[in-house]
N, C-alpha and C positions, 0 to 999 in steps of 0.2 A: 503493500500499499504506500502510495507516494504521500508524503507529508512535509509541510513546511510549518516550522514551529518558531514563533517569535518569543523573545524574552527580553527583559531589561526595562520594561515599563515600570512606571511608579509615579510618585508624587514628589515634585520638586519645586522650589521656590523660583520665581522669576529671575532671570539671570544666570541660573544653574545650568547643569549639563547632565545628560544622559547618553548612554550607549545602547542602542537596540541590537539585538542579534537575531539572525534568522537562520536556522539550521534545517538543512534538508535530510530526509531519510527515504528509503525505498528505491531511490534511484540516484544516480549522480547528475547534478545540474552544472557541472563545470563548463558546459557548452551552452548553457542558457543564459540570457540576460536576466537580470533581476530588478525589480522595481520595489519601491515603497509608496504607499498611499495612506491616507488617513481620512477619517470620517468622524466629524463632531456631530452632537446630537442635533437632529433637525436639519442637517446639511448633507449634500451629496458627497460621495467619495471623491477625494481630490488627489491629484499627483503630487508627490513630494520629491522623489529622487529616482534615479535609475542608473544602472551600471552595466557596461557590457560584459560578455562573458569572460574576457581576459582581464577585465578591470581597468583597461586603458582609457575608456571613454566613459564619462559620467554626465548626467543631465540633471538639473535642479529646477524646481519651481522658483519663480522670482521671490516669492515670500520667505524662502529659507536659504537662498544663495548666500554664501559667505558665512553662514551660521552652522549649516549641516554638512556633513562629509559622509559619502558612502564608499565602502571599501568592500573587499571580498578575500576570502581565503578558500581557494578551491580544493586544497588539500583536506580541509575540514568541511567542505560543502556548505560553507557558511558565509553569509553576507552580514555587513554591519552598517549602522546608521548612527553616526556620532553627532549628537545634537548640543550645540553650545548656545549661550545667550538665550535661553529658552524664554518665551513669552506666553502670557495667558492665553493668547489666541492659537498657540500650538497645541492646546488641550484637544485630545482626540483619541480614538482608537487607531493605532497604527498597524497597517498590514503589509506583509511582504508578498511578493508574487514572482512568478517565473514565466519567461516568454522565450521562445526559440530565437528570436531576433527582434531588435528594436532600431528605430531611428529616432532622430530627436523629436519628430512629430508623433510617431506612434507610441513612444515611451510614455506619453502622458494619457493614453486611452486604456482604461481598465480592461475592455474587451479584447485587447491584444495579448493579454496574459493568460496563460493556460492553467496555472496552478496558484493557489492562494493559501496563505496561513489563516489562523483563526483570529488573529489580532492580539495586541497588547495595549493596555490602557496607559496613556500619558496624561498626567494632570499637572498643570502648571499654576501654582497660586501666585496671587499678586501681593 
């Protein structure tokens, strides 16, 4: 069974940092691009970041650019999202996803991703 499992969420004060992890099991995703999305209550799921299968190309939403960094360790079948300078508006459930390939445009489209994790809650207090 293919699984993506996020971890690392929690409660943090504004200005703080968190690092999310997304571990894959059931198959190797080393050739898959990976994305991060988030969904706040009452809002649609929105794109946060994406990373190519080799890790050499990354894309970020304007709202997180310069604060969030995506990386990956294919030997561990895991991707990471380091979140710095967190703001209350970053509060959401964060999801990781896997896609066979992405472009700058398609990385932002949830339907382009084949596999999804269950999400991890990030809460930023003011």
